[in-house]
Each structure stands twice: as structure tokens, then as C-alpha cells.
C-alpha positions, 0 to 999 in steps of 0.5 A: 413365519407362522405365529406359533413357529410351526410349518406343515411339511411333507417330504416325499422322495426328497421333495419338500412341500411346506404350504398346506394348500400345496400339500393338499393338491399333491396328496389329492393327485396321488390318490387318483381321480376316483378316490381323491379328496375332490371326488369324495368332497366335491369340487366346491368343498375342495376349493373352499378348503384350499381357500381356508388353507391359503388364508391360514398360511397368509396369517 
């Protein structure tokens, strides 16, 4: 459980995603290769963001 009782949640066509890193990956796939976060930020920065989200989710 998150320390302040809040959980990120994305609901799309009835599918629920509640982890920040999963939400980021899902939204990135929706944008397509040319305008995805990874394309704009670069692979290294995108992966770093995923690591930060994972660490935050673990706390």
C-alpha cells in the first residue's frame, strides 16, 4: 500500500493498470514509435524513468 493511500490507476476499455511503470509502457506503446516517450527522451532516459517508478512503487 502506498504510504499516503494513493495508487496511480489507468482504466482503458475496462482494463486496469495500477503500476506507474506499466502505465508508462502502455502509454508509450499507444503513441507509436515516432512520438513515443522513448523516441523523444531516448532509451537511456526512458529506462531510468521506469527504474525510478519501480523504486517508488516498492516503497
